[in-house]
mmCIF file of the N, C-alpha and C atoms, coordinates in Angstrom:
data_MODEL
# 
_entry.id   MODEL 
# 
loop_
_atom_site.group_PDB 
_atom_site.id 
_atom_site.type_symbol 
_atom_site.label_atom_id 
_atom_site.label_alt_id 
_atom_site.label_comp_id 
_atom_site.label_asym_id 
_atom_site.label_entity_id 
_atom_site.label_seq_id 
_atom_site.pdbx_PDB_ins_code 
_atom_site.Cartn_x 
_atom_site.Cartn_y 
_atom_site.Cartn_z 
_atom_site.occupancy 
_atom_site.B_iso_or_equiv 
_atom_site.pdbx_formal_charge 
_atom_site.auth_seq_id 
_atom_site.auth_comp_id 
_atom_site.auth_asym_id 
_atom_site.auth_atom_id 
_atom_site.pdbx_PDB_model_num 
ATOM 1   N N  . MET A 1 1  ? -2.875 -3.818  45.989  1.00 0.00 ? 1  MET A N  1 
ATOM 2   C CA . MET A 1 1  ? -2.603 -4.140  44.494  1.00 0.00 ? 1  MET A CA 1 
ATOM 3   C C  . MET A 1 1  ? -1.192 -4.064  44.830  1.00 0.00 ? 1  MET A C  1 
ATOM 4   N N  . SER A 1 2  ? -0.540 -5.345  44.128  1.00 0.00 ? 2  SER A N  1 
ATOM 5   C CA . SER A 1 2  ? 0.508  -5.962  43.666  1.00 0.00 ? 2  SER A CA 1 
ATOM 6   C C  . SER A 1 2  ? 1.607  -4.696  42.823  1.00 0.00 ? 2  SER A C  1 
ATOM 7   N N  . ILE A 1 3  ? 0.748  -4.083  41.471  1.00 0.00 ? 3  ILE A N  1 
ATOM 8   C CA . ILE A 1 3  ? 1.786  -3.378  41.039  1.00 0.00 ? 3  ILE A CA 1 
ATOM 9   C C  . ILE A 1 3  ? 1.618  -1.880  41.521  1.00 0.00 ? 3  ILE A C  1 
ATOM 10  N N  . SER A 1 4  ? 3.430  -1.288  41.614  1.00 0.00 ? 4  SER A N  1 
ATOM 11  C CA . SER A 1 4  ? 2.979  0.148   42.135  1.00 0.00 ? 4  SER A CA 1 
ATOM 12  C C  . SER A 1 4  ? 2.842  0.583   40.955  1.00 0.00 ? 4  SER A C  1 
ATOM 13  N N  . LEU A 1 5  ? 3.438  1.810   41.017  1.00 0.00 ? 5  LEU A N  1 
ATOM 14  C CA . LEU A 1 5  ? 3.088  3.232   40.349  1.00 0.00 ? 5  LEU A CA 1 
ATOM 15  C C  . LEU A 1 5  ? 3.761  3.700   39.256  1.00 0.00 ? 5  LEU A C  1 
ATOM 16  N N  . ASP A 1 6  ? 5.013  3.256   40.473  1.00 0.00 ? 6  ASP A N  1 
ATOM 17  C CA . ASP A 1 6  ? 6.471  3.247   39.462  1.00 0.00 ? 6  ASP A CA 1 
ATOM 18  C C  . ASP A 1 6  ? 6.043  2.346   38.239  1.00 0.00 ? 6  ASP A C  1 
ATOM 19  N N  . GLN A 1 7  ? 5.845  1.155   38.238  1.00 0.00 ? 7  GLN A N  1 
ATOM 20  C CA . GLN A 1 7  ? 5.508  0.321   37.282  1.00 0.00 ? 7  GLN A CA 1 
ATOM 21  C C  . GLN A 1 7  ? 4.249  -0.085  36.060  1.00 0.00 ? 7  GLN A C  1 
ATOM 22  N N  . PHE A 1 8  ? 3.028  0.757   37.164  1.00 0.00 ? 8  PHE A N  1 
ATOM 23  C CA . PHE A 1 8  ? 2.659  1.411   36.163  1.00 0.00 ? 8  PHE A CA 1 
ATOM 24  C C  . PHE A 1 8  ? 3.309  2.474   35.021  1.00 0.00 ? 8  PHE A C  1 
ATOM 25  N N  . GLU A 1 9  ? 3.941  3.219   35.748  1.00 0.00 ? 9  GLU A N  1 
ATOM 26  C CA . GLU A 1 9  ? 4.048  3.746   35.116  1.00 0.00 ? 9  GLU A CA 1 
ATOM 27  C C  . GLU A 1 9  ? 4.433  4.074   33.770  1.00 0.00 ? 9  GLU A C  1 
ATOM 28  N N  . ARG A 1 10 ? 5.166  2.818   33.901  1.00 0.00 ? 10 ARG A N  1 
ATOM 29  C CA . ARG A 1 10 ? 6.754  2.156   32.794  1.00 0.00 ? 10 ARG A CA 1 
ATOM 30  C C  . ARG A 1 10 ? 5.471  1.486   31.815  1.00 0.00 ? 10 ARG A C  1 
ATOM 31  N N  . LYS A 1 11 ? 4.368  0.708   32.512  1.00 0.00 ? 11 LYS A N  1 
ATOM 32  C CA . LYS A 1 11 ? 3.597  -0.038  31.555  1.00 0.00 ? 11 LYS A CA 1 
ATOM 33  C C  . LYS A 1 11 ? 3.078  0.759   30.692  1.00 0.00 ? 11 LYS A C  1 
ATOM 34  N N  . VAL A 1 12 ? 2.771  1.753   31.343  1.00 0.00 ? 12 VAL A N  1 
ATOM 35  C CA . VAL A 1 12 ? 2.287  2.722   29.904  1.00 0.00 ? 12 VAL A CA 1 
ATOM 36  C C  . VAL A 1 12 ? 2.744  3.882   29.019  1.00 0.00 ? 12 VAL A C  1 
ATOM 37  N N  . ASP A 1 13 ? 4.438  3.959   29.760  1.00 0.00 ? 13 ASP A N  1 
ATOM 38  C CA . ASP A 1 13 ? 4.833  4.456   28.717  1.00 0.00 ? 13 ASP A CA 1 
ATOM 39  C C  . ASP A 1 13 ? 5.460  3.621   27.665  1.00 0.00 ? 13 ASP A C  1 
ATOM 40  N N  . GLN A 1 14 ? 5.391  2.328   28.202  1.00 0.00 ? 14 GLN A N  1 
ATOM 41  C CA . GLN A 1 14 ? 5.523  1.162   26.880  1.00 0.00 ? 14 GLN A CA 1 
ATOM 42  C C  . GLN A 1 14 ? 4.231  0.800   26.234  1.00 0.00 ? 14 GLN A C  1 
ATOM 43  N N  . MET A 1 15 ? 3.786  1.211   26.686  1.00 0.00 ? 15 MET A N  1 
ATOM 44  C CA . MET A 1 15 ? 2.315  1.472   25.538  1.00 0.00 ? 15 MET A CA 1 
ATOM 45  C C  . MET A 1 15 ? 2.129  2.171   24.975  1.00 0.00 ? 15 MET A C  1 
ATOM 46  N N  . VAL A 1 16 ? 2.337  3.678   25.340  1.00 0.00 ? 16 VAL A N  1 
ATOM 47  C CA . VAL A 1 16 ? 2.178  5.048   24.277  1.00 0.00 ? 16 VAL A CA 1 
ATOM 48  C C  . VAL A 1 16 ? 2.753  4.204   23.405  1.00 0.00 ? 16 VAL A C  1 
ATOM 49  N N  . ALA A 1 17 ? 4.731  3.987   23.623  1.00 0.00 ? 17 ALA A N  1 
ATOM 50  C CA . ALA A 1 17 ? 5.248  3.415   22.826  1.00 0.00 ? 17 ALA A CA 1 
ATOM 51  C C  . ALA A 1 17 ? 4.986  2.969   22.041  1.00 0.00 ? 17 ALA A C  1 
ATOM 52  N N  . VAL A 1 18 ? 4.697  1.950   21.572  1.00 0.00 ? 18 VAL A N  1 
ATOM 53  C CA . VAL A 1 18 ? 4.298  1.286   20.999  1.00 0.00 ? 18 VAL A CA 1 
ATOM 54  C C  . VAL A 1 18 ? 2.850  1.221   20.007  1.00 0.00 ? 18 VAL A C  1 
ATOM 55  N N  . CYS A 1 19 ? 2.625  2.577   20.782  1.00 0.00 ? 19 CYS A N  1 
ATOM 56  C CA . CYS A 1 19 ? 0.910  2.907   19.816  1.00 0.00 ? 19 CYS A CA 1 
ATOM 57  C C  . CYS A 1 19 ? 1.710  3.920   18.500  1.00 0.00 ? 19 CYS A C  1 
ATOM 58  N N  . ALA A 1 20 ? 2.867  4.512   19.478  1.00 0.00 ? 20 ALA A N  1 
ATOM 59  C CA . ALA A 1 20 ? 3.020  5.664   18.805  1.00 0.00 ? 20 ALA A CA 1 
ATOM 60  C C  . ALA A 1 20 ? 4.137  4.770   17.333  1.00 0.00 ? 20 ALA A C  1 
ATOM 61  N N  . SER A 1 21 ? 4.668  2.888   17.830  1.00 0.00 ? 21 SER A N  1 
ATOM 62  C CA . SER A 1 21 ? 5.409  2.575   16.997  1.00 0.00 ? 21 SER A CA 1 
ATOM 63  C C  . SER A 1 21 ? 4.791  2.713   15.345  1.00 0.00 ? 21 SER A C  1 
ATOM 64  N N  . LEU A 1 22 ? 3.125  2.152   15.851  1.00 0.00 ? 22 LEU A N  1 
ATOM 65  C CA . LEU A 1 22 ? 2.480  1.482   14.871  1.00 0.00 ? 22 LEU A CA 1 
ATOM 66  C C  . LEU A 1 22 ? 1.762  2.221   14.508  1.00 0.00 ? 22 LEU A C  1 
ATOM 67  N N  . ARG A 1 23 ? 1.574  3.900   15.290  1.00 0.00 ? 23 ARG A N  1 
ATOM 68  C CA . ARG A 1 23 ? 1.065  4.528   14.251  1.00 0.00 ? 23 ARG A CA 1 
ATOM 69  C C  . ARG A 1 23 ? 1.420  5.162   13.139  1.00 0.00 ? 23 ARG A C  1 
ATOM 70  N N  . SER A 1 24 ? 3.769  4.901   12.945  1.00 0.00 ? 24 SER A N  1 
ATOM 71  C CA . SER A 1 24 ? 4.119  5.383   12.131  1.00 0.00 ? 24 SER A CA 1 
ATOM 72  C C  . SER A 1 24 ? 4.338  3.937   11.420  1.00 0.00 ? 24 SER A C  1 
ATOM 73  N N  . GLU A 1 25 ? 4.109  2.894   11.657  1.00 0.00 ? 25 GLU A N  1 
ATOM 74  C CA . GLU A 1 25 ? 3.959  1.800   10.561  1.00 0.00 ? 25 GLU A CA 1 
ATOM 75  C C  . GLU A 1 25 ? 3.242  1.927   9.662   1.00 0.00 ? 25 GLU A C  1 
ATOM 76  N N  . ASN A 1 26 ? 1.830  2.283   10.568  1.00 0.00 ? 26 ASN A N  1 
ATOM 77  C CA . ASN A 1 26 ? 0.898  2.195   10.035  1.00 0.00 ? 26 ASN A CA 1 
ATOM 78  C C  . ASN A 1 26 ? 0.411  3.494   8.527   1.00 0.00 ? 26 ASN A C  1 
ATOM 79  N N  . GLN A 1 27 ? 0.346  4.549   8.503   1.00 0.00 ? 27 GLN A N  1 
ATOM 80  C CA . GLN A 1 27 ? 0.946  5.910   7.532   1.00 0.00 ? 27 GLN A CA 1 
ATOM 81  C C  . GLN A 1 27 ? 2.167  5.335   6.234   1.00 0.00 ? 27 GLN A C  1 
ATOM 82  N N  . ASP A 1 28 ? 3.388  4.404   7.033   1.00 0.00 ? 28 ASP A N  1 
ATOM 83  C CA . ASP A 1 28 ? 4.150  4.515   6.287   1.00 0.00 ? 28 ASP A CA 1 
ATOM 84  C C  . ASP A 1 28 ? 3.750  2.831   5.548   1.00 0.00 ? 28 ASP A C  1 
ATOM 85  N N  . LEU A 1 29 ? 2.653  2.605   5.362   1.00 0.00 ? 29 LEU A N  1 
ATOM 86  C CA . LEU A 1 29 ? 1.599  1.245   4.644   1.00 0.00 ? 29 LEU A CA 1 
ATOM 87  C C  . LEU A 1 29 ? 1.254  1.956   4.232   1.00 0.00 ? 29 LEU A C  1 
ATOM 88  N N  . ARG A 1 30 ? 0.483  2.852   4.397   1.00 0.00 ? 30 ARG A N  1 
ATOM 89  C CA . ARG A 1 30 ? -0.954 3.384   3.903   1.00 0.00 ? 30 ARG A CA 1 
ATOM 90  C C  . ARG A 1 30 ? -0.024 3.969   2.155   1.00 0.00 ? 30 ARG A C  1 
ATOM 91  N N  . ALA A 1 31 ? 1.027  4.489   2.875   1.00 0.00 ? 31 ALA A N  1 
ATOM 92  C CA . ALA A 1 31 ? 1.706  5.608   1.647   1.00 0.00 ? 31 ALA A CA 1 
ATOM 93  C C  . ALA A 1 31 ? 2.429  4.737   0.920   1.00 0.00 ? 31 ALA A C  1 
ATOM 94  N N  . HIS A 1 32 ? 3.180  2.951   0.909   1.00 0.00 ? 32 HIS A N  1 
ATOM 95  C CA . HIS A 1 32 ? 2.853  2.030   0.169   1.00 0.00 ? 32 HIS A CA 1 
ATOM 96  C C  . HIS A 1 32 ? 2.047  1.853   -0.662  1.00 0.00 ? 32 HIS A C  1 
ATOM 97  N N  . VAL A 1 33 ? 0.939  1.538   -0.296  1.00 0.00 ? 33 VAL A N  1 
ATOM 98  C CA . VAL A 1 33 ? -0.386 1.004   -0.877  1.00 0.00 ? 33 VAL A CA 1 
ATOM 99  C C  . VAL A 1 33 ? -0.723 1.656   -2.038  1.00 0.00 ? 33 VAL A C  1 
ATOM 100 N N  . ALA A 1 34 ? -1.002 3.370   -1.298  1.00 0.00 ? 34 ALA A N  1 
ATOM 101 C CA . ALA A 1 34 ? -0.655 3.797   -2.199  1.00 0.00 ? 34 ALA A CA 1 
ATOM 102 C C  . ALA A 1 34 ? 0.306  4.507   -3.731  1.00 0.00 ? 34 ALA A C  1 
ATOM 103 N N  . SER A 1 35 ? 1.273  4.167   -3.275  1.00 0.00 ? 35 SER A N  1 
ATOM 104 C CA . SER A 1 35 ? 1.964  3.712   -4.292  1.00 0.00 ? 35 SER A CA 1 
ATOM 105 C C  . SER A 1 35 ? 1.788  3.046   -5.527  1.00 0.00 ? 35 SER A C  1 
ATOM 106 N N  . LEU A 1 36 ? 2.279  1.668   -4.733  1.00 0.00 ? 36 LEU A N  1 
ATOM 107 C CA . LEU A 1 36 ? 1.546  0.721   -5.216  1.00 0.00 ? 36 LEU A CA 1 
ATOM 108 C C  . LEU A 1 36 ? -0.156 0.621   -6.091  1.00 0.00 ? 36 LEU A C  1 
ATOM 109 N N  . GLU A 1 37 ? -0.673 1.641   -5.214  1.00 0.00 ? 37 GLU A N  1 
ATOM 110 C CA . GLU A 1 37 ? -1.816 1.140   -6.565  1.00 0.00 ? 37 GLU A CA 1 
ATOM 111 C C  . GLU A 1 37 ? -2.233 2.126   -7.587  1.00 0.00 ? 37 GLU A C  1 
ATOM 112 N N  . ALA A 1 38 ? -0.881 3.380   -7.753  1.00 0.00 ? 38 ALA A N  1 
ATOM 113 C CA . ALA A 1 38 ? -0.628 4.916   -8.305  1.00 0.00 ? 38 ALA A CA 1 
ATOM 114 C C  . ALA A 1 38 ? 0.171  3.832   -9.871  1.00 0.00 ? 38 ALA A C  1 
ATOM 115 N N  . GLU A 1 39 ? 0.776  2.775   -9.236  1.00 0.00 ? 39 GLU A N  1 
ATOM 116 C CA . GLU A 1 39 ? 1.443  1.857   -10.111 1.00 0.00 ? 39 GLU A CA 1 
ATOM 117 C C  . GLU A 1 39 ? 1.008  0.984   -10.965 1.00 0.00 ? 39 GLU A C  1 
ATOM 118 N N  . ARG A 1 40 ? -0.164 0.113   -9.883  1.00 0.00 ? 40 ARG A N  1 
ATOM 119 C CA . ARG A 1 40 ? -1.347 -0.487  -10.620 1.00 0.00 ? 40 ARG A CA 1 
ATOM 120 C C  . ARG A 1 40 ? -2.033 0.394   -11.789 1.00 0.00 ? 40 ARG A C  1 
ATOM 121 N N  . ALA A 1 41 ? -2.496 1.466   -11.702 1.00 0.00 ? 41 ALA A N  1 
ATOM 122 C CA . ALA A 1 41 ? -2.979 1.992   -12.167 1.00 0.00 ? 41 ALA A CA 1 
ATOM 123 C C  . ALA A 1 41 ? -2.440 2.519   -13.503 1.00 0.00 ? 41 ALA A C  1 
ATOM 124 N N  . ALA A 1 42 ? -1.328 2.975   -13.116 1.00 0.00 ? 42 ALA A N  1 
ATOM 125 C CA . ALA A 1 42 ? -0.341 3.382   -14.427 1.00 0.00 ? 42 ALA A CA 1 
ATOM 126 C C  . ALA A 1 42 ? 0.202  1.514   -15.312 1.00 0.00 ? 42 ALA A C  1 
ATOM 127 N N  . LEU A 1 43 ? 0.101  0.881   -14.990 1.00 0.00 ? 43 LEU A N  1 
ATOM 128 C CA . LEU A 1 43 ? 0.220  -0.685  -15.225 1.00 0.00 ? 43 LEU A CA 1 
ATOM 129 C C  . LEU A 1 43 ? -0.984 -1.098  -16.529 1.00 0.00 ? 43 LEU A C  1 
ATOM 130 N N  . ALA A 1 44 ? -1.831 -0.770  -15.660 1.00 0.00 ? 44 ALA A N  1 
ATOM 131 C CA . ALA A 1 44 ? -3.586 -1.147  -16.020 1.00 0.00 ? 44 ALA A CA 1 
ATOM 132 C C  . ALA A 1 44 ? -3.411 -0.256  -17.839 1.00 0.00 ? 44 ALA A C  1 
ATOM 133 N N  . LYS A 1 45 ? -3.261 0.945   -17.417 1.00 0.00 ? 45 LYS A N  1 
ATOM 134 C CA . LYS A 1 45 ? -3.459 1.853   -18.580 1.00 0.00 ? 45 LYS A CA 1 
ATOM 135 C C  . LYS A 1 45 ? -2.200 1.777   -19.813 1.00 0.00 ? 45 LYS A C  1 
ATOM 136 N N  . LYS A 1 46 ? -0.777 0.922   -19.351 1.00 0.00 ? 46 LYS A N  1 
ATOM 137 C CA . LYS A 1 46 ? -0.396 0.252   -20.697 1.00 0.00 ? 46 LYS A CA 1 
ATOM 138 C C  . LYS A 1 46 ? -1.036 -0.473  -21.308 1.00 0.00 ? 46 LYS A C  1 
ATOM 139 N N  . ILE A 1 47 ? -1.131 -1.629  -20.342 1.00 0.00 ? 47 ILE A N  1 
ATOM 140 C CA . ILE A 1 47 ? -2.131 -2.859  -21.061 1.00 0.00 ? 47 ILE A CA 1 
ATOM 141 C C  . ILE A 1 47 ? -3.288 -2.317  -21.706 1.00 0.00 ? 47 ILE A C  1 
ATOM 142 N N  . ASP A 1 48 ? -3.766 -1.373  -21.658 1.00 0.00 ? 48 ASP A N  1 
ATOM 143 C CA . ASP A 1 48 ? -5.127 -0.903  -22.359 1.00 0.00 ? 48 ASP A CA 1 
ATOM 144 C C  . ASP A 1 48 ? -4.467 -0.524  -23.840 1.00 0.00 ? 48 ASP A C  1 
ATOM 145 N N  . THR A 1 49 ? -3.561 0.558   -23.401 1.00 0.00 ? 49 THR A N  1 
ATOM 146 C CA . THR A 1 49 ? -3.072 0.871   -24.379 1.00 0.00 ? 49 THR A CA 1 
ATOM 147 C C  . THR A 1 49 ? -2.566 -0.417  -25.557 1.00 0.00 ? 49 THR A C  1 
ATOM 148 N N  . THR A 1 50 ? -2.003 -1.278  -24.996 1.00 0.00 ? 50 THR A N  1 
ATOM 149 C CA . THR A 1 50 ? -0.487 -2.398  -25.607 1.00 0.00 ? 50 THR A CA 1 
ATOM 150 C C  . THR A 1 50 ? -2.371 -3.251  -26.750 1.00 0.00 ? 50 THR A C  1 
ATOM 151 N N  . ARG A 1 51 ? -3.024 -3.860  -25.320 1.00 0.00 ? 51 ARG A N  1 
ATOM 152 C CA . ARG A 1 51 ? -4.719 -4.026  -26.206 1.00 0.00 ? 51 ARG A CA 1 
ATOM 153 C C  . ARG A 1 51 ? -4.627 -3.206  -27.458 1.00 0.00 ? 51 ARG A C  1 
ATOM 154 N N  . GLU A 1 52 ? -5.064 -2.520  -27.296 1.00 0.00 ? 52 GLU A N  1 
ATOM 155 C CA . GLU A 1 52 ? -6.355 -1.401  -28.618 1.00 0.00 ? 52 GLU A CA 1 
ATOM 156 C C  . GLU A 1 52 ? -4.911 -1.783  -29.565 1.00 0.00 ? 52 GLU A C  1 
ATOM 157 N N  . ARG A 1 53 ? -3.715 -1.373  -28.774 1.00 0.00 ? 53 ARG A N  1 
ATOM 158 C CA . ARG A 1 53 ? -3.027 -1.342  -30.548 1.00 0.00 ? 53 ARG A CA 1 
ATOM 159 C C  . ARG A 1 53 ? -2.628 -2.620  -31.666 1.00 0.00 ? 53 ARG A C  1 
ATOM 160 N N  . LEU A 1 54 ? -2.832 -3.856  -30.496 1.00 0.00 ? 54 LEU A N  1 
ATOM 161 C CA . LEU A 1 54 ? -2.564 -4.943  -30.982 1.00 0.00 ? 54 LEU A CA 1 
ATOM 162 C C  . LEU A 1 54 ? -3.927 -5.182  -31.800 1.00 0.00 ? 54 LEU A C  1 
ATOM 163 N N  . GLU A 1 55 ? -5.245 -4.452  -31.536 1.00 0.00 ? 55 GLU A N  1 
ATOM 164 C CA . GLU A 1 55 ? -6.576 -4.484  -31.997 1.00 0.00 ? 55 GLU A CA 1 
ATOM 165 C C  . GLU A 1 55 ? -6.319 -4.374  -33.268 1.00 0.00 ? 55 GLU A C  1 
ATOM 166 N N  . GLY A 1 56 ? -5.479 -3.020  -33.308 1.00 0.00 ? 56 GLY A N  1 
ATOM 167 C CA . GLY A 1 56 ? -5.445 -2.309  -34.130 1.00 0.00 ? 56 GLY A CA 1 
ATOM 168 C C  . GLY A 1 56 ? -4.458 -2.302  -35.273 1.00 0.00 ? 56 GLY A C  1 
ATOM 169 N N  . LEU A 1 57 ? -4.116 -3.702  -34.834 1.00 0.00 ? 57 LEU A N  1 
ATOM 170 C CA . LEU A 1 57 ? -2.564 -4.352  -35.852 1.00 0.00 ? 57 LEU A CA 1 
ATOM 171 C C  . LEU A 1 57 ? -3.320 -5.505  -36.085 1.00 0.00 ? 57 LEU A C  1 
ATOM 172 N N  . MET A 1 58 ? -3.822 -6.315  -35.808 1.00 0.00 ? 58 MET A N  1 
ATOM 173 C CA . MET A 1 58 ? -5.201 -7.336  -36.064 1.00 0.00 ? 58 MET A CA 1 
ATOM 174 C C  . MET A 1 58 ? -5.759 -6.449  -36.811 1.00 0.00 ? 58 MET A C  1 
ATOM 175 N N  . GLU A 1 59 ? -6.583 -5.809  -37.150 1.00 0.00 ? 59 GLU A N  1 
ATOM 176 C CA . GLU A 1 59 ? -7.877 -5.734  -37.671 1.00 0.00 ? 59 GLU A CA 1 
ATOM 177 C C  . GLU A 1 59 ? -7.081 -5.365  -39.565 1.00 0.00 ? 59 GLU A C  1 
ATOM 178 N N  . LYS A 1 60 ? -5.574 -4.623  -39.064 1.00 0.00 ? 60 LYS A N  1 
ATOM 179 C CA . LYS A 1 60 ? -4.147 -4.475  -40.437 1.00 0.00 ? 60 LYS A CA 1 
ATOM 180 C C  . LYS A 1 60 ? -4.594 -5.987  -41.629 1.00 0.00 ? 60 LYS A C  1 
ATOM 181 N N  . LEU A 1 61 ? -3.824 -6.982  -40.468 1.00 0.00 ? 61 LEU A N  1 
ATOM 182 C CA . LEU A 1 61 ? -3.867 -8.164  -41.186 1.00 0.00 ? 61 LEU A CA 1 
ATOM 183 C C  . LEU A 1 61 ? -4.628 -8.675  -42.095 1.00 0.00 ? 61 LEU A C  1 
ATOM 184 N N  . PRO A 1 62 ? -4.022 -9.299  -43.140 1.00 0.00 ? 62 PRO A N  1 
ATOM 185 C CA . PRO A 1 62 ? -5.075 -9.380  -43.890 1.00 0.00 ? 62 PRO A CA 1 
ATOM 186 C C  . PRO A 1 62 ? -6.053 -10.739 -43.919 1.00 0.00 ? 62 PRO A C  1 
ATOM 187 N N  . GLU A 1 63 ? -6.676 -11.313 -44.152 1.00 0.00 ? 63 GLU A N  1 
ATOM 188 C CA . GLU A 1 63 ? -7.866 -12.471 -44.033 1.00 0.00 ? 63 GLU A CA 1 
ATOM 189 C C  . GLU A 1 63 ? -7.122 -13.308 -44.254 1.00 0.00 ? 63 GLU A C  1 
ATOM 190 N N  . GLU A 1 64 ? -7.900 -14.661 -43.898 1.00 0.00 ? 64 GLU A N  1 
ATOM 191 C CA . GLU A 1 64 ? -7.114 -16.127 -44.522 1.00 0.00 ? 64 GLU A CA 1 
ATOM 192 C C  . GLU A 1 64 ? -7.679 -16.323 -45.614 1.00 0.00 ? 64 GLU A C  1 
# 
């Protein structure tokens, strides 16, 4: 086998570092997704409230 034990250890260390980095990035992305989902829900609620208000105003308009 041409790879030495030291080289193998370095490769394993690199892989562990990459896995830790990806785990951290994944956590950040999950938090960002949760934040965006909360924002989307808030905006959907505002849209529903606005739609209901507009429908109420339209009902008050005199008919032609």
